[in-house]
N, C-alpha and C positions, 0 to 999 in steps of 0.2 A: 690542763692535764692533772695538776696537783689538786685542783678543786674536785675533779671527778673522782680521784682516788679517795679523798677525804669523805666525799658523799657516799661512796660505796661502803667504806668502812663504817660510817655512822649508821647506814641502813642495816648492815649486818649485825652491829652491836644492838641496835634498837630492836631488831627482829628477835635476836636471842633473848633479850630482856623480856619482851612481851610474851614470847613463847614460854619462858620460864614461869612468868606470872600466871599465864593462862593454865599451864599444867598444874601449878600449886593450887590455883583457884578450883580447877576441876577436881583435884584430889580432895580438897576440903569439902567441896559440895558433895562429892561421892561419899566421904566419911560421915558427913552430917546428914546424909540421906535426905537432902532437900528436894523439894518437888516444885517445879514451876509449870504453870498452865496445865495442871492436873496430869503431868507426866510422871513416869516412874523415875526413881533416883538415878538409875543408870542412864536412861534417856536424857534426863536433865543434865548429867555430867557431859554427855556427848554434845548436847546443844551448847553448853558453855564453851566446850573446846572449839566448836564450829564458829561461834561468835568471836572467840579469841582470834582464830585464823582470819576472819573477816576484818577484825580490827587491825591485825598486823598488816594485811594487804592495803587497807584503806589508809593507814598511817604512812605506809611506804609510799604509795602513790601521791599522798598529800605532800609528803616531804619532797619527793622528786619534782612534782609540779610547782611547789613553792620555791624551791631552790633553783631549778633549771628551766629557764625561759625557752631554751631551744627544744627541750623534750616536750614541753607543753605545746609549743608551736607544731612540732613534728607529729604529735598524736592527734591534735584536733584540726590542724590545717594542712595535713600532708597531701590529701587529694587535691585541694585547691592549689597547693604549691606545685604539684606534679602537672596539673592542667596548665597553670601559668608557664611552667617550664616548657611544655610541649608547644604552647602558643608562641612562646619566645623563640623556640628553635625554628618553627615554621616561618615566623617573621624574619628570623635571621637568614634562612635559606632563600626566602623571597627577596630580601634585601640584597643578598649576594647575587641572585639571578638578575635583579634589576641593575645591580652595579656592573655585572658583566655585559648586559645589554647596552647600558649607558656607555661603557668603555668601548664596545664594538661600534656604537653610533658615533662616539667621539673619534675613533680611528677612521671610520668612513668619512666623517666630516672633514678630518684633517686631510685625507687623501683627496676629497673633492675640492678642498681649499687649495691644495697644491696644484691640482689640475686646472682650477680656475685661474691661479696665478700664471701657470704656463700659457693658458689660452689668452690671458690678458697681455702677457709679454708678446705673444705672437701677434695679437691684435694691434699692439702699439707699433710693432715693426711694420705690419702691413699698412697701418695708418701713415707712418713716416714715408713708406714707399709710395703710397697714394698721393701724399702731399708733393713729394718730389716729382712724380709723374704729372700731377696737375700743373706744377710750375713749368715742367718741360713742354706740356701741351700749350700753355699760354705763350711760351716763347715761340713754339712752332706756329701758333695762330698769328702772331705778329709778323713772322717771316712770310706766312701764306698771304696775309693782307698786302704786304709789300709786293709779293710776286703777282698777286691778282691785278694790281694796278698796272704792272708792266705787261700782264697778259692781255688786258683789254686792247692795248695798242697792237699787240701781235694778232688779236682776233680779227681785226679789220683786214690785216694782210692775209690771214687764213681764209677769210670769206672770198676774197678774190681768187685765191688758189683753189677754193672749193668749186667755184663756178667753172674754172678751167678743168678740174678733175671730173666734174659731171659730164662734160663733153667727152672726155677720154673714157668714162665708164660706159657710156652708151655704145661707143665703138667696140669696147672690150666685150660688152654683153652680146652684141651681134656676133662677134667671133666665137664666144662661148656657145651660143646656140648652134652654130655651124659645127663646132667640135663635138657637141653632145649628140648631134645626129650621126656624125661619123662613128662615135663610140658605140651608139646603139646598133649600128650596122655591124661593127666588128664583134659585138657581143652575140648577135644572132648567128654570125658565122662561127664564132667559137662554140656556141651551144650545139650547133649542128655537128661540128667536129667531135665534141664530147659525146654526143649521142651515138655517133658511129663508133667511137672508141669503146664505149660501154657495151655496145652490141658485140663488138669483136671480143672484149674481155669475157662477156657471158658465154660466148661460144667456146673460148679457150677454157674457161672454168668447167663447162660441161664436158669437154674433151678430157680435162684433168680428172674430173670425177669418174668418168668411165674408165680411165687408166687406173685410178685408185681402186675401183671395184675389181678390175682384172687382177691387180697386184694382190688384193686381199684374197681373191679366189686362189691365186697361185700360192700365197703364203699358207692358206688353209690346206691345200693339197700337199704342200711341202711338210707341214706339221703332221699330217696323216702319214705321209711316207716316212718321216722320221720315227713316228711311233711304230709303224710296221717294221722299220729296219731294226729298232730296238728289240721288238718281240722276236723277230727272226734271228737276231744275233744271240739272244738268250736261248732260243730253241736249238741253234747250232751248237752252242756251248754245252747244253744238256746232252745233245746227241753225241758230241765229241767225248764227254765224260763216260757216257754209256759205252761208246765204242772202245775206249781205252780199257774199261772194265771187262768188256767181252774178249778183248785180245789177251788179257791177263788170266782169264778164267771164266767159267759160267757163273755170272753174277746172279745171285738169288735175291739179295737185298741191296738197295742203293741207299746212299746217304740221304737223310731226311724223308725216307719212305715211310708212310704211316703203316703201323702194324695193327692198331686198333684205335677206334675213336667212338665217343659216345657223348650224349648230352647228360649232364649230371647236375642235379640240385639236391643238396643234403638238407632235409628237414629235421630228421632225427640224428643227432650226432653219433649215437651208438651204431647206426647202420653205415657210417662212412667207411670204416675199415673193410667191410664186406664188399661195398661198391668198388673200392680201389682194388681189392683182391681180384674180383671178377674181371676188371679191366685189364689188369696185368696178366691174368691167366689167358684171356683171349689173345693178347699180344704175343705171349709166349707160344701159344698153339699155332698162330699164324707164322711166326718166325721158324718154328720147328718144321712145319709142313713145307716151307719154301727151301729151307737149308737141306733137309733130308726128305726128298719126295718119296711118297709111298710108305713112310714110317707109320707104325701102328701104336707106338708109345707116345701119345700126345701129352702125357702128364709130366714129362721130363723137363726139368728146369734148365733153360738155355740163356735166359736174359740175366744180365748183371745189373740188378737194381739195388741201390743202396738204401739203407734205412733213412738217410737224410732226405733222399728224394721223396720217399713215401710220407715222411713227417711234414715236409714242405707242402706237398699236395694236400694233405689232410687239413693243415692250417689254412690254406687258401680256400678250400671248399667249405670251411666252417661258417662263412658269412651268410649261408642259405640263399645265395644267388645261383642262377643257372649258368653253368660253364660248359664250354666245349673242351673236352679233355682228349688229347691225342698222345699215343705212345709212338715215337718216331725212332727209326734206326739212326744211330750216331755215326755209322760208317758204312763202307761197302763190304759185303760178305758174299762168298762164292758158295755154290752147292758143294756139300761135303766139307765144310770148313774143318780144318784139322783139330782145332780146339774143341769143337762140338763132338767130333768122333772120339776124342780123348775123354769125353764125359765132363767137360768143364762148362760152367755157365759164363761164357765169355762174350756174348753179344751185348755190346754197349748201346744203351738207349737213353733218350731224354724225354721227359714228359712235358708237353706243351699244354697250357691252359689259357683260355680266352673267354671273356664274358660273352654269352650268347645275346648280343645286342643287335639292334637294327643298323644295317650297313647301307642298304639301298631301299627306298620306298617303292611302292608299286609304280610302274610306268617311268622308272628312272632310266636315263640314257647311260648305257654301259659302254658303248663304243659307237663311232660314226665314221663314215667314209663318203667322200664326194666322187661321184662317177659320171661319166658321159656314156650311157648305155649304147648309143648308136655307133660309137667308135670302138667298142669292145666286142670281142668274139665271145662265144659261150665259154671257152676255156679260160679266158681272161676274167670273165664274170665269176666263174667258179673259184678262181684263185683269189679274187677280191673278197668273195664270200668267206673263204677259209681264213683269210687275214683278219676280217672283221670279227669272226668268232674267236680267233686266238687273242685278239686285242681285248675282247670282252672278258675272256677267261683270265688274262693277265691282270686286268684291272680289278677283277673280283679277288684274285689271290693277293694282290697288293693291299686291298682294303681289309683282308682278314678272313675271307671265306675259306672253308676247308679245301685243301688241295685235291682231295679225291672226290669232290662233289661233281656230279655229272651235269652237263648242259644239254637242254632239250629245246629245239626250235619249234614253237607253236605246239601242234598236237603230236610232234615226233614223226610225222609221215613225210618221206622224201617228196611225195607228189605235191604237198602244200608248198614246200620251198621251190619246187620246179615251176608251179603256176605263178608264184610271186615273181620269179626272175623272167618268166615269159611276159608278164605285164610290164616289168621294168624295161625290157628291151624295146617296147613300143613307145617309150618316152624319148623326147629330144631335149638337148641342153644338159646342164649340170644338175644332177639329182643327188640329194643327200640320203644315204641309207643308214638308218639308226638301228641299233640293237637295244631294245627296252625290256626291262623286267616286267613280267606279267603280275607277279605277286611280290610282297615285301621280302627282301633277302636278309636273313640273319647270318650270324657267324656260322651257325651250324646247319645252314640250308635254307629252304627245303632241298631235298635230294630226290629227283633231279630238279635243277633250277630251270624254269620255263621262261624262254626269251621270245619276244615277238620282233620281227623285222618290219620296219616302217619306212616307206618311201616319202620324202618331203621335197618340195620344190617351192621356191619363193616364200619360204617361211610357213607353208601350210602342209598338213598331212594329206597325201594323195590316197594311199591304200597301205594295208599291212597284211601279214600272214593270216591274221584273224579274218580278213575279208574273204579268204579262200577256204 
């Protein structure tokens, strides 16, 4: 540290001295107007100053290189030193890697050595056990040899007993043959009895299968009767409600009675309010004409529709899907309702929306009934026909078809249905009559829905209303 400071101070002093000398020399050369190498005096003075700077630099580097061995080494051998340092670092990294590999190999060798020691110990134990077993075998061999000598004497006695046993064996063999023949006879008798039992079991199983089939037919008829009973019970309840309304007054609107219905698909959102307005206007006109028959003022507002109902309907229709929209009466109202005569909009309604989606494909079975035509009269067949139609209507309403959609049998002509039942009465046995859709049925129709009647027996279609 001290040597470096002294060196720097010496270089600064020497540079100042040489610069002063060079400056004086340049001034004297300039005043003397000397000329070197045919240069002008000013250019000569500049050259002298340049040479002086070169001398200062050269003397400075000379002093530094002469005094500091490290500086000389750093300037002339720096690249070589850096290359040697990088090589040394690489070698150090490689040595560390090799050291780690050697260490891992050493650890693996230690583990293998420990395992080998354990295996050696186990081998020593097994060897000791084998030696002990070998000694035990030798002892048993000696004992066996002793027993063998005693067994030879016994063998002679056994030979005599063997001859005696051979005679007994021959007599036993003869008895065994006799017993085997008796067993074969018993097995033949047993097989005959088993065959008879199997035949009896097969006959019993056939009788059981026939009874199961009859039970299945009875259960199917019971299911049909239960369905018909449910439909009739609902119909009786509807008639009872209507009867009660008629006793209280001339009912013009029943609860859940449709006032207007339409298929709606909103493509342009701006047209949605106008579509909803027309739907409500049609419902208002229908309600007014039923509550006040003969009225001429059909633009009078009688429906109590809230803005929330309208906004909810508009939000639901905004997804651009096709909906079946119905405006239904929320209660029972009589002709000349007092609130209507008072000029109030008091008819409560609710708006029902349902996607117009496929509910039944074409040729789908809507209802079925098992009949025995030869045992039924024409009146009973007619009754079963109406029950079948009511069942089909009930199932369609349950699936979501509009309640005011009409049902048409085949081409709608009574003669077609009559000819179908005439052909049905000519059949014998149990016949299944099905009501099938002619075309796909959506939530909104078509209106009317066309239904074909099909007669089936033994899993095959015999004829239908289309046949006539």
